[in-house]
N, CA, C, O and the ligand as a Tripos MOL2 file, in Angstrom:
@<TRIPOS>MOLECULE
protein
  265   263    67     0     0
PROTEIN
NO_CHARGES

@<TRIPOS>ATOM
      1 N          -7.1050   -7.7850  -22.6030 N.3       1 MET1
      2 CA         -7.9550   -7.0040  -21.5640 C.3       1 MET1
      3 C          -7.0310   -7.0150  -20.3460 C.2       1 MET1
      4 O          -6.3180   -7.9920  -20.1170 O.2       1 MET1
      5 N          -7.0430   -5.9790  -19.5990 N.am      2 ALA2
      6 CA         -6.3390   -5.7990  -18.3270 C.3       2 ALA2
      7 C          -7.1240   -6.6660  -17.3070 C.2       2 ALA2
      8 O          -8.3520   -6.7260  -17.3730 O.2       2 ALA2
      9 N          -6.4490   -7.3090  -16.4050 N.am      3 ASP3
     10 CA         -6.9290   -8.0300  -15.2930 C.3       3 ASP3
     11 C          -7.5350   -6.9180  -14.2420 C.2       3 ASP3
     12 O          -6.8680   -5.9550  -13.8630 O.2       3 ASP3
     13 N          -8.7870   -7.1550  -13.8510 N.am      4 PRO4
     14 CA         -9.3590   -6.2540  -12.9260 C.3       4 PRO4
     15 C          -8.5220   -6.0410  -11.6850 C.2       4 PRO4
     16 O          -8.4380   -4.9420  -11.1350 O.2       4 PRO4
     17 N          -7.9330   -7.0850  -11.2810 N.am      5 ALA5
     18 CA         -6.9940   -7.0460  -10.0770 C.3       5 ALA5
     19 C          -5.7920   -6.1310  -10.3090 C.2       5 ALA5
     20 O          -5.2580   -5.5250   -9.3800 O.2       5 ALA5
     21 N          -5.3920   -6.0500  -11.5530 N.am      6 ASP6
     22 CA         -4.2460   -5.2020  -11.9100 C.3       6 ASP6
     23 C          -4.7260   -3.7460  -11.9480 C.2       6 ASP6
     24 O          -4.0210   -2.8350  -11.5160 O.2       6 ASP6
     25 N          -5.9120   -3.5530  -12.4620 N.am      7 LEU7
     26 CA         -6.4650   -2.2260  -12.5080 C.3       7 LEU7
     27 C          -6.6370   -1.6730  -10.9780 C.2       7 LEU7
     28 O          -6.3060   -0.5350  -10.6460 O.2       7 LEU7
     29 N          -7.1510   -2.5520  -10.1800 N.am      8 ALA8
     30 CA         -7.3930   -2.1360   -8.7540 C.3       8 ALA8
     31 C          -6.0280   -1.7760   -8.1430 C.2       8 ALA8
     32 O          -5.9300   -0.8160   -7.3790 O.2       8 ALA8
     33 N          -4.9720   -2.5420   -8.4750 N.am      9 GLN9
     34 CA         -3.7210   -2.2750   -7.9010 C.3       9 GLN9
     35 C          -3.1340   -1.0320   -8.4210 C.2       9 GLN9
     36 O          -2.4900   -0.3130   -7.6560 O.2       9 GLN9
     37 N          -3.3170   -0.6860   -9.7710 N.am     10 ALA10
     38 CA         -2.8030    0.4700  -10.3140 C.3      10 ALA10
     39 C          -3.5750    1.6920   -9.6740 C.2      10 ALA10
     40 O          -3.0110    2.7780   -9.5340 O.2      10 ALA10
     41 N          -4.9240    1.4710   -9.2790 N.am     11 GLN11
     42 CA         -5.6430    2.6440   -8.6060 C.3      11 GLN11
     43 C          -4.8980    2.8000   -7.2760 C.2      11 GLN11
     44 O          -4.6030    3.9300   -6.8850 O.2      11 GLN11
     45 N          -4.5880    1.7300   -6.5770 N.am     12 LEU12
     46 CA         -3.9740    1.8840   -5.2070 C.3      12 LEU12
     47 C          -2.6660    2.6130   -5.3070 C.2      12 LEU12
     48 O          -2.3410    3.4590   -4.4740 O.2      12 LEU12
     49 N          -1.8840    2.2650   -6.3800 N.am     13 GLU13
     50 CA         -0.5860    2.9410   -6.4960 C.3      13 GLU13
     51 C          -0.7340    4.4060   -6.7330 C.2      13 GLU13
     52 O           0.0060    5.2300   -6.1950 O.2      13 GLU13
     53 N          -1.7420    4.7290   -7.5810 N.am     14 ARG14
     54 CA         -2.0190    6.1410   -7.8370 C.3      14 ARG14
     55 C          -2.3470    6.8910   -6.5810 C.2      14 ARG14
     56 O          -1.7490    7.9290   -6.2980 O.2      14 ARG14
     57 N          -3.3270    6.3630   -5.7910 N.am     15 GLU15
     58 CA         -3.8000    6.8850   -4.5950 C.3      15 GLU15
     59 C          -2.5890    7.1450   -3.6010 C.2      15 GLU15
     60 O          -2.4490    8.1940   -2.9720 O.2      15 GLU15
     61 N          -1.7560    6.0860   -3.5430 N.am     16 GLU16
     62 CA         -0.6370    6.1440   -2.6600 C.3      16 GLU16
     63 C           0.3090    7.2640   -3.0190 C.2      16 GLU16
     64 O           0.8040    8.0110   -2.1750 O.2      16 GLU16
     65 N           0.5320    7.3400   -4.3120 N.am     17 ALA17
     66 CA          1.4880    8.4360   -4.7950 C.3      17 ALA17
     67 C           0.8780    9.7640   -4.4440 C.2      17 ALA17
     68 O           1.6350   10.6050   -3.9580 O.2      17 ALA17
     69 N          -0.3490   10.0570   -4.6170 N.am     18 LEU18
     70 CA         -1.0110   11.3290   -4.3360 C.3      18 LEU18
     71 C          -0.8670   11.5160   -2.7870 C.2      18 LEU18
     72 O          -0.5620   12.6310   -2.3640 O.2      18 LEU18
     73 N          -1.0530   10.5690   -2.0020 N.am     19 ARG19
     74 CA         -1.0540   10.6540   -0.6130 C.3      19 ARG19
     75 C           0.3710   10.8950   -0.1370 C.2      19 ARG19
     76 O           0.5180   11.5630    0.8860 O.2      19 ARG19
     77 N           1.3540   10.4530   -0.7270 N.am     20 ARG20
     78 CA          2.6970   10.5670   -0.3380 C.3      20 ARG20
     79 C           3.1440   11.9540   -0.4510 C.2      20 ARG20
     80 O           3.9600   12.4020    0.3540 O.2      20 ARG20
     81 N           2.6400   12.6960   -1.4420 N.am     21 ARG21
     82 CA          2.8910   14.1330   -1.6280 C.3      21 ARG21
     83 C           2.4260   14.9340   -0.5290 C.2      21 ARG21
     84 O           3.1220   15.8880   -0.1800 O.2      21 ARG21
     85 N           1.1790   14.6430    0.1600 N.am     22 ALA22
     86 CA          0.7090   15.3350    1.2960 C.3      22 ALA22
     87 C           1.3840   14.9200    2.5450 C.2      22 ALA22
     88 O           1.6490   15.7570    3.4080 O.2      22 ALA22
     89 N           1.6950   13.5890    2.6940 N.am     23 CYS23
     90 CA          2.2730   13.0980    3.9520 C.3      23 CYS23
     91 C           3.2970   12.0070    3.6040 C.2      23 CYS23
     92 O           2.9840   10.8250    3.4690 O.2      23 CYS23
     93 N           4.5110   12.4750    3.4710 N.am     24 PRO24
     94 CA          5.5140   11.4790    2.9650 C.3      24 PRO24
     95 C           5.6150   10.3540    3.7040 C.2      24 PRO24
     96 O           5.7610   10.4060    4.9250 O.2      24 PRO24
     97 N           5.5460    9.2020    3.0150 N.am     25 ALA25
     98 CA          5.8520    7.7780    3.7140 C.3      25 ALA25
     99 C           6.9980    7.3450    3.1090 C.2      25 ALA25
    100 O           7.3470    7.8100    2.0240 O.2      25 ALA25
    101 N           7.7210    6.3750    3.7790 N.am     26 PRO26
    102 CA          9.0070    5.8080    3.1400 C.3      26 PRO26
    103 C           8.5350    4.9370    1.9440 C.2      26 PRO26
    104 O           7.5000    4.2730    1.9990 O.2      26 PRO26
    105 N           9.2670    4.9720    0.9710 N.am     27 ILE27
    106 CA          9.1290    4.0340   -0.1250 C.3      27 ILE27
    107 C           9.4190    2.6210    0.2950 C.2      27 ILE27
    108 O          10.5620    2.3220    0.6380 O.2      27 ILE27
    109 N           8.4260    1.7110    0.2880 N.am     28 LEU28
    110 CA          8.4730    0.4460    0.8110 C.3      28 LEU28
    111 C           8.9930   -0.5840   -0.3450 C.2      28 LEU28
    112 O           8.4500   -0.6290   -1.4490 O.2      28 LEU28
    113 N          10.0090   -1.3400   -0.0100 N.am     29 PRO29
    114 CA         10.3680   -2.4030   -0.9680 C.3      29 PRO29
    115 C           9.2240   -3.4600   -1.1310 C.2      29 PRO29
    116 O           8.3850   -3.6380   -0.2480 O.2      29 PRO29
    117 N           9.2370   -4.0760   -2.1860 N.am     30 TYR30
    118 CA          8.1960   -5.1960   -2.3060 C.3      30 TYR30
    119 C           8.7540   -6.4300   -1.5340 C.2      30 TYR30
    120 O           9.8400   -6.9020   -1.8680 O.2      30 TYR30
    121 N           8.0900   -6.9190   -0.5880 N.am     31 SER31
    122 CA          8.5210   -7.9790    0.2680 C.3      31 SER31
    123 C           7.8160   -9.2610   -0.0430 C.2      31 SER31
    124 O           8.1080  -10.2850    0.5750 O.2      31 SER31
    125 N           6.8790   -9.2480   -0.9990 N.am     32 GLY32
    126 CA          6.1090  -10.4910   -1.2340 C.3      32 GLY32
    127 C           4.9930  -10.8230   -0.2730 C.2      32 GLY32
    128 O           4.3010  -11.8360   -0.3730 O.2      32 GLY32
    129 N           4.8630   -9.8970    0.6710 N.am     33 GLN33
    130 CA          3.7710  -10.0510    1.6670 C.3      33 GLN33
    131 C           3.1280   -8.7110    1.9810 C.2      33 GLN33
    132 O           3.6990   -7.6470    1.7430 O.2      33 GLN33
    133 N           1.9370   -8.7960    2.5170 N.am     34 CYS34
    134 CA          1.2350   -7.5570    2.9210 C.3      34 CYS34
    135 C           1.8860   -6.9300    4.1030 C.2      34 CYS34
    136 O           2.1530   -7.5860    5.1100 O.2      34 CYS34
    137 N           2.1410   -5.6560    3.9820 N.am     35 TYR35
    138 CA          2.7290   -4.9010    5.0270 C.3      35 TYR35
    139 C           1.9260   -4.7530    6.3090 C.2      35 TYR35
    140 O           2.4270   -4.4230    7.3850 O.2      35 TYR35
    141 N           0.5840   -5.0360    6.1010 N.am     36 TRP36
    142 CA         -0.3410   -4.8460    7.2270 C.3      36 TRP36
    143 C          -0.6510   -6.2730    7.8040 C.2      36 TRP36
    144 O          -0.4730   -6.4760    9.0050 O.2      36 TRP36
    145 N          -1.0700   -7.1780    7.0480 N.am     37 CYS37
    146 CA         -1.5690   -8.4270    7.6820 C.3      37 CYS37
    147 C          -0.5520   -9.5650    7.3920 C.2      37 CYS37
    148 O          -0.6690  -10.6120    8.0290 O.2      37 CYS37
    149 N           0.4300   -9.4300    6.4790 N.am     38 GLY38
    150 CA          1.4460  -10.4370    6.3240 C.3      38 GLY38
    151 C           1.0490  -11.5390    5.4030 C.2      38 GLY38
    152 O           1.7620  -12.5370    5.2910 O.2      38 GLY38
    153 N          -0.1330  -11.3860    4.6980 N.am     39 ASP39
    154 CA         -0.4950  -12.3580    3.7760 C.3      39 ASP39
    155 C           0.4110  -12.2820    2.5720 C.2      39 ASP39
    156 O           0.7910  -11.1960    2.1350 O.2      39 ASP39
    157 N           0.7740  -13.4930    2.0090 N.am     40 PRO40
    158 CA          1.6200  -13.6320    0.7730 C.3      40 PRO40
    159 C           1.0640  -12.9080   -0.3110 C.2      40 PRO40
    160 O          -0.1400  -13.0540   -0.5190 O.2      40 PRO40
    161 N           1.7590  -12.1130   -1.0780 N.am     41 LEU41
    162 CA          1.3030  -11.3970   -2.1440 C.3      41 LEU41
    163 C           2.2150  -11.4800   -3.3170 C.2      41 LEU41
    164 O           3.4250  -11.5720   -3.1130 O.2      41 LEU41
    165 N           1.7050  -11.4540   -4.6150 N.am     42 PRO42
    166 CA          2.6270  -11.3640   -5.7720 C.3      42 PRO42
    167 C           3.1570  -10.0280   -5.9090 C.2      42 PRO42
    168 O           2.3890   -9.0690   -5.8260 O.2      42 PRO42
    169 N           4.5120   -9.8540   -6.1290 N.am     43 VAL43
    170 CA          5.1080   -8.6060   -6.5160 C.3      43 VAL43
    171 C           4.3770   -8.0460   -7.6760 C.2      43 VAL43
    172 O           3.9440   -8.8420   -8.5100 O.2      43 VAL43
    173 N           4.1800   -6.7350   -7.8390 N.am     44 PRO44
    174 CA          4.6710   -5.7340   -6.9240 C.3      44 PRO44
    175 C           3.6530   -5.2620   -5.8960 C.2      44 PRO44
    176 O           3.7110   -4.0940   -5.5120 O.2      44 PRO44
    177 N           2.7460   -6.0710   -5.4360 N.am     45 ARG45
    178 CA          1.8030   -5.6360   -4.4880 C.3      45 ARG45
    179 C           2.3790   -5.5950   -3.0620 C.2      45 ARG45
    180 O           3.1120   -6.4910   -2.6430 O.2      45 ARG45
    181 N           2.0290   -4.5430   -2.3420 N.am     46 ARG46
    182 CA          2.5720   -4.4110   -0.9600 C.3      46 ARG46
    183 C           1.4700   -4.5800    0.0320 C.2      46 ARG46
    184 O           1.7140   -4.8470    1.2080 O.2      46 ARG46
    185 N           0.3160   -4.4340   -0.4090 N.am     47 TRP47
    186 CA         -0.9590   -4.6340    0.4090 C.3      47 TRP47
    187 C          -2.0030   -5.4740   -0.2610 C.2      47 TRP47
    188 O          -2.0160   -5.5930   -1.4860 O.2      47 TRP47
    189 N          -2.8920   -6.0670    0.5300 N.am     48 CYS48
    190 CA         -3.8690   -6.9100   -0.0220 C.3      48 CYS48
    191 C          -4.7760   -6.0450   -0.8720 C.2      48 CYS48
    192 O          -5.0840   -6.3460   -2.0250 O.2      48 CYS48
    193 N          -5.1880   -4.9570   -0.2460 N.am     49 ASP49
    194 CA         -6.1770   -4.0840   -0.7630 C.3      49 ASP49
    195 C          -6.2020   -2.7400   -0.0010 C.2      49 ASP49
    196 O          -5.4340   -2.4850    0.9260 O.2      49 ASP49
    197 N          -7.1170   -1.9340   -0.4550 N.am     50 ALA50
    198 CA         -7.0900   -0.4600    0.0780 C.3      50 ALA50
    199 C          -7.2210   -0.5480    1.5890 C.2      50 ALA50
    200 O          -6.6310    0.2630    2.3020 O.2      50 ALA50
    201 N          -8.0160   -1.5570    2.1180 N.am     51 GLU51
    202 CA         -8.1790   -1.5320    3.5530 C.3      51 GLU51
    203 C          -6.8840   -1.7690    4.2740 C.2      51 GLU51
    204 O          -6.5490   -1.0490    5.2150 O.2      51 GLU51
    205 N          -6.1520   -2.7700    3.8450 N.am     52 CYS52
    206 CA         -4.9170   -3.0710    4.5360 C.3      52 CYS52
    207 C          -3.9580   -1.8510    4.4270 C.2      52 CYS52
    208 O          -3.3200   -1.4580    5.4040 O.2      52 CYS52
    209 N          -3.8800   -1.2730    3.2150 N.am     53 ARG53
    210 CA         -3.1870   -0.1220    2.9880 C.3      53 ARG53
    211 C          -3.4750    1.0570    3.9080 C.2      53 ARG53
    212 O          -2.5640    1.6670    4.4680 O.2      53 ARG53
    213 N          -4.7780    1.3680    4.0530 N.am     54 ASP54
    214 CA         -5.1710    2.4050    4.8230 C.3      54 ASP54
    215 C          -4.8880    2.1820    6.2330 C.2      54 ASP54
    216 O          -4.4100    3.1040    6.8940 O.2      54 ASP54
    217 N          -5.1520    0.9770    6.7930 N.am     55 ASP55
    218 CA         -4.8160    0.6200    8.1510 C.3      55 ASP55
    219 C          -3.2730    0.8940    8.3820 C.2      55 ASP55
    220 O          -2.8580    1.5550    9.3340 O.2      55 ASP55
    221 N          -2.5270    0.3630    7.4900 N.am     56 TRP56
    222 CA         -1.0670    0.4360    7.5530 C.3      56 TRP56
    223 C          -0.6460    1.9760    7.7030 C.2      56 TRP56
    224 O           0.0950    2.4230    8.5780 O.2      56 TRP56
    225 N          -1.2470    2.6750    6.7090 N.am     57 GLU57
    226 CA         -0.8130    4.2570    6.7070 C.3      57 GLU57
    227 C          -1.2180    4.8590    8.0150 C.2      57 GLU57
    228 O          -0.4480    5.5980    8.6290 O.2      57 GLU57
    229 N          -2.5200    4.5290    8.4930 N.am     58 ARG58
    230 CA         -2.8610    5.1400    9.8270 C.3      58 ARG58
    231 C          -1.9750    4.8410   10.8720 C.2      58 ARG58
    232 O          -1.6310    5.7120   11.6700 O.2      58 ARG58
    233 N          -1.5320    3.5580   10.9410 N.am     59 ASP59
    234 CA         -0.6400    3.0950   11.9650 C.3      59 ASP59
    235 C           0.7150    3.7510   11.8500 C.2      59 ASP59
    236 O           1.3240    4.1270   12.8520 O.2      59 ASP59
    237 N           1.1990    3.8920   10.5860 N.am     60 HIS60
    238 CA          2.4040    4.4940   10.2510 C.3      60 HIS60
    239 C           2.3740    5.9990   10.6950 C.2      60 HIS60
    240 O           3.2980    6.4780   11.3520 O.2      60 HIS60
    241 N           1.3740    6.6630   10.3460 N.am     61 ALA61
    242 CA          1.2550    8.0800   10.6370 C.3      61 ALA61
    243 C           1.2710    8.2400   12.1380 C.2      61 ALA61
    244 O           1.8750    9.1960   12.6240 O.2      61 ALA61
    245 N           0.6170    7.3250   12.9420 N.am     62 ARG62
    246 CA          0.5410    7.4520   14.3500 C.3      62 ARG62
    247 C           1.9280    7.3270   14.9100 C.2      62 ARG62
    248 O           2.3550    8.1190   15.7500 O.2      62 ARG62
    249 N           2.6790    6.2490   14.4000 N.am     63 ARG63
    250 CA          4.0210    6.0630   14.9640 C.3      63 ARG63
    251 C           4.8640    7.1970   14.4950 C.2      63 ARG63
    252 O           5.6970    7.6500   15.2800 O.2      63 ARG63
    253 N           4.7460    7.6960   13.3280 N.am     64 ALA64
    254 CA          5.6610    8.8850   12.9430 C.3      64 ALA64
    255 C           5.5540   10.0780   13.8440 C.2      64 ALA64
    256 O           6.5130   10.8190   14.0620 O.2      64 ALA64
    257 N           4.2910   10.2540   14.3920 N.am     65 ARG65
    258 CA          4.0960   11.4060   15.1750 C.3      65 ARG65
    259 C           4.5910   11.0630   16.6600 C.2      65 ARG65
    260 O           4.8790   12.0070   17.3940 O.2      65 ARG65
    261 N           4.6860    9.9240   17.0680 N.am     66 ALA66
    262 CA          4.9870    9.6680   18.4550 C.3      66 ALA66
    263 C           6.4100    9.8870   18.7560 C.2      66 ALA66
    264 O           6.8340    9.7110   19.8990 O.2      66 ALA66
    265 ZN         -3.3110   -7.4390    4.0090 Zn       67 ZN67
@<TRIPOS>BOND
     1     1     2 1
     2     2     3 1
     3     3     4 2
     4     3     5 am
     5     5     6 1
     6     6     7 1
     7     7     8 2
     8     7     9 am
     9     9    10 1
    10    10    11 1
    11    11    12 2
    12    11    13 am
    13    13    14 1
    14    14    15 1
    15    15    16 2
    16    15    17 am
    17    17    18 1
    18    18    19 1
    19    19    20 2
    20    19    21 am
    21    21    22 1
    22    22    23 1
    23    23    24 2
    24    23    25 am
    25    25    26 1
    26    26    27 1
    27    27    28 2
    28    27    29 am
    29    29    30 1
    30    30    31 1
    31    31    32 2
    32    31    33 am
    33    33    34 1
    34    34    35 1
    35    35    36 2
    36    35    37 am
    37    37    38 1
    38    38    39 1
    39    39    40 2
    40    39    41 am
    41    41    42 1
    42    42    43 1
    43    43    44 2
    44    43    45 am
    45    45    46 1
    46    46    47 1
    47    47    48 2
    48    47    49 am
    49    49    50 1
    50    50    51 1
    51    51    52 2
    52    51    53 am
    53    53    54 1
    54    54    55 1
    55    55    56 2
    56    55    57 am
    57    57    58 1
    58    58    59 1
    59    59    60 2
    60    59    61 am
    61    61    62 1
    62    62    63 1
    63    63    64 2
    64    63    65 am
    65    65    66 1
    66    66    67 1
    67    67    68 2
    68    67    69 am
    69    69    70 1
    70    70    71 1
    71    71    72 2
    72    71    73 am
    73    73    74 1
    74    74    75 1
    75    75    76 2
    76    75    77 am
    77    77    78 1
    78    78    79 1
    79    79    80 2
    80    79    81 am
    81    81    82 1
    82    82    83 1
    83    83    84 2
    84    83    85 am
    85    85    86 1
    86    86    87 1
    87    87    88 2
    88    87    89 am
    89    89    90 1
    90    90    91 1
    91    91    92 2
    92    91    93 am
    93    93    94 1
    94    94    95 1
    95    95    96 2
    96    95    97 am
    97    97    98 1
    98    98    99 1
    99    99   100 2
   100    99   101 am
   101   101   102 1
   102   102   103 1
   103   103   104 2
   104   103   105 am
   105   105   106 1
   106   106   107 1
   107   107   108 2
   108   107   109 am
   109   109   110 1
   110   110   111 1
   111   111   112 2
   112   111   113 am
   113   113   114 1
   114   114   115 1
   115   115   116 2
   116   115   117 am
   117   117   118 1
   118   118   119 1
   119   119   120 2
   120   119   121 am
   121   121   122 1
   122   122   123 1
   123   123   124 2
   124   123   125 am
   125   125   126 1
   126   126   127 1
   127   127   128 2
   128   127   129 am
   129   129   130 1
   130   130   131 1
   131   131   132 2
   132   131   133 am
   133   133   134 1
   134   134   135 1
   135   135   136 2
   136   135   137 am
   137   137   138 1
   138   138   139 1
   139   139   140 2
   140   139   141 am
   141   141   142 1
   142   142   143 1
   143   143   144 2
   144   143   145 am
   145   145   146 1
   146   146   147 1
   147   147   148 2
   148   147   149 am
   149   149   150 1
   150   150   151 1
   151   151   152 2
   152   151   153 am
   153   153   154 1
   154   154   155 1
   155   155   156 2
   156   155   157 am
   157   157   158 1
   158   158   159 1
   159   159   160 2
   160   159   161 am
   161   161   162 1
   162   162   163 1
   163   163   164 2
   164   163   165 am
   165   165   166 1
   166   166   167 1
   167   167   168 2
   168   167   169 am
   169   169   170 1
   170   170   171 1
   171   171   172 2
   172   171   173 am
   173   173   174 1
   174   174   175 1
   175   175   176 2
   176   175   177 am
   177   177   178 1
   178   178   179 1
   179   179   180 2
   180   179   181 am
   181   181   182 1
   182   182   183 1
   183   183   184 2
   184   183   185 am
   185   185   186 1
   186   186   187 1
   187   187   188 2
   188   187   189 am
   189   189   190 1
   190   190   191 1
   191   191   192 2
   192   191   193 am
   193   193   194 1
   194   194   195 1
   195   195   196 2
   196   195   197 am
   197   197   198 1
   198   198   199 1
   199   199   200 2
   200   199   201 am
   201   201   202 1
   202   202   203 1
   203   203   204 2
   204   203   205 am
   205   205   206 1
   206   206   207 1
   207   207   208 2
   208   207   209 am
   209   209   210 1
   210   210   211 1
   211   211   212 2
   212   211   213 am
   213   213   214 1
   214   214   215 1
   215   215   216 2
   216   215   217 am
   217   217   218 1
   218   218   219 1
   219   219   220 2
   220   219   221 am
   221   221   222 1
   222   222   223 1
   223   223   224 2
   224   223   225 am
   225   225   226 1
   226   226   227 1
   227   227   228 2
   228   227   229 am
   229   229   230 1
   230   230   231 1
   231   231   232 2
   232   231   233 am
   233   233   234 1
   234   234   235 1
   235   235   236 2
   236   235   237 am
   237   237   238 1
   238   238   239 1
   239   239   240 2
   240   239   241 am
   241   241   242 1
   242   242   243 1
   243   243   244 2
   244   243   245 am
   245   245   246 1
   246   246   247 1
   247   247   248 2
   248   247   249 am
   249   249   250 1
   250   250   251 1
   251   251   252 2
   252   251   253 am
   253   253   254 1
   254   254   255 1
   255   255   256 2
   256   255   257 am
   257   257   258 1
   258   258   259 1
   259   259   260 2
   260   259   261 am
   261   261   262 1
   262   262   263 1
   263   263   264 2
@<TRIPOS>SUBSTRUCTURE
     1 MET1         2 RESIDUE 1 A MET
     2 ALA2         6 RESIDUE 1 A ALA
     3 ASP3        10 RESIDUE 1 A ASP
     4 PRO4        14 RESIDUE 1 A PRO
     5 ALA5        18 RESIDUE 1 A ALA
     6 ASP6        22 RESIDUE 1 A ASP
     7 LEU7        26 RESIDUE 1 A LEU
     8 ALA8        30 RESIDUE 1 A ALA
     9 GLN9        34 RESIDUE 1 A GLN
    10 ALA10       38 RESIDUE 1 A ALA
    11 GLN11       42 RESIDUE 1 A GLN
    12 LEU12       46 RESIDUE 1 A LEU
    13 GLU13       50 RESIDUE 1 A GLU
    14 ARG14       54 RESIDUE 1 A ARG
    15 GLU15       58 RESIDUE 1 A GLU
    16 GLU16       62 RESIDUE 1 A GLU
    17 ALA17       66 RESIDUE 1 A ALA
    18 LEU18       70 RESIDUE 1 A LEU
    19 ARG19       74 RESIDUE 1 A ARG
    20 ARG20       78 RESIDUE 1 A ARG
    21 ARG21       82 RESIDUE 1 A ARG
    22 ALA22       86 RESIDUE 1 A ALA
    23 CYS23       90 RESIDUE 1 A CYS
    24 PRO24       94 RESIDUE 1 A PRO
    25 ALA25       98 RESIDUE 1 A ALA
    26 PRO26      102 RESIDUE 1 A PRO
    27 ILE27      106 RESIDUE 1 A ILE
    28 LEU28      110 RESIDUE 1 A LEU
    29 PRO29      114 RESIDUE 1 A PRO
    30 TYR30      118 RESIDUE 1 A TYR
    31 SER31      122 RESIDUE 1 A SER
    32 GLY32      126 RESIDUE 1 A GLY
    33 GLN33      130 RESIDUE 1 A GLN
    34 CYS34      134 RESIDUE 1 A CYS
    35 TYR35      138 RESIDUE 1 A TYR
    36 TRP36      142 RESIDUE 1 A TRP
    37 CYS37      146 RESIDUE 1 A CYS
    38 GLY38      150 RESIDUE 1 A GLY
    39 ASP39      154 RESIDUE 1 A ASP
    40 PRO40      158 RESIDUE 1 A PRO
    41 LEU41      162 RESIDUE 1 A LEU
    42 PRO42      166 RESIDUE 1 A PRO
    43 VAL43      170 RESIDUE 1 A VAL
    44 PRO44      174 RESIDUE 1 A PRO
    45 ARG45      178 RESIDUE 1 A ARG
    46 ARG46      182 RESIDUE 1 A ARG
    47 TRP47      186 RESIDUE 1 A TRP
    48 CYS48      190 RESIDUE 1 A CYS
    49 ASP49      194 RESIDUE 1 A ASP
    50 ALA50      198 RESIDUE 1 A ALA
    51 GLU51      202 RESIDUE 1 A GLU
    52 CYS52      206 RESIDUE 1 A CYS
    53 ARG53      210 RESIDUE 1 A ARG
    54 ASP54      214 RESIDUE 1 A ASP
    55 ASP55      218 RESIDUE 1 A ASP
    56 TRP56      222 RESIDUE 1 A TRP
    57 GLU57      226 RESIDUE 1 A GLU
    58 ARG58      230 RESIDUE 1 A ARG
    59 ASP59      234 RESIDUE 1 A ASP
    60 HIS60      238 RESIDUE 1 A HIS
    61 ALA61      242 RESIDUE 1 A ALA
    62 ARG62      246 RESIDUE 1 A ARG
    63 ARG63      250 RESIDUE 1 A ARG
    64 ALA64      254 RESIDUE 1 A ALA
    65 ARG65      258 RESIDUE 1 A ARG
    66 ALA66      262 RESIDUE 1 A ALA
    67 ZN67       265 GROUP 0 **** ****
């Protein structure tokens, strides 16, 4: 059985891929920590959850427009 956390992560990756088509964001390397809050994460996660990802994307979009 797949780990529910893996399924959630797969869902995040799918959403991210869809969103990138509409608003291209840089492909981020896996750094071992959350891009938003800096919490340590197992590769290949780049954010803790959808909340961190959305906050980061909002901030990134704001900076990209500035
Ligand atoms: Zn986070």
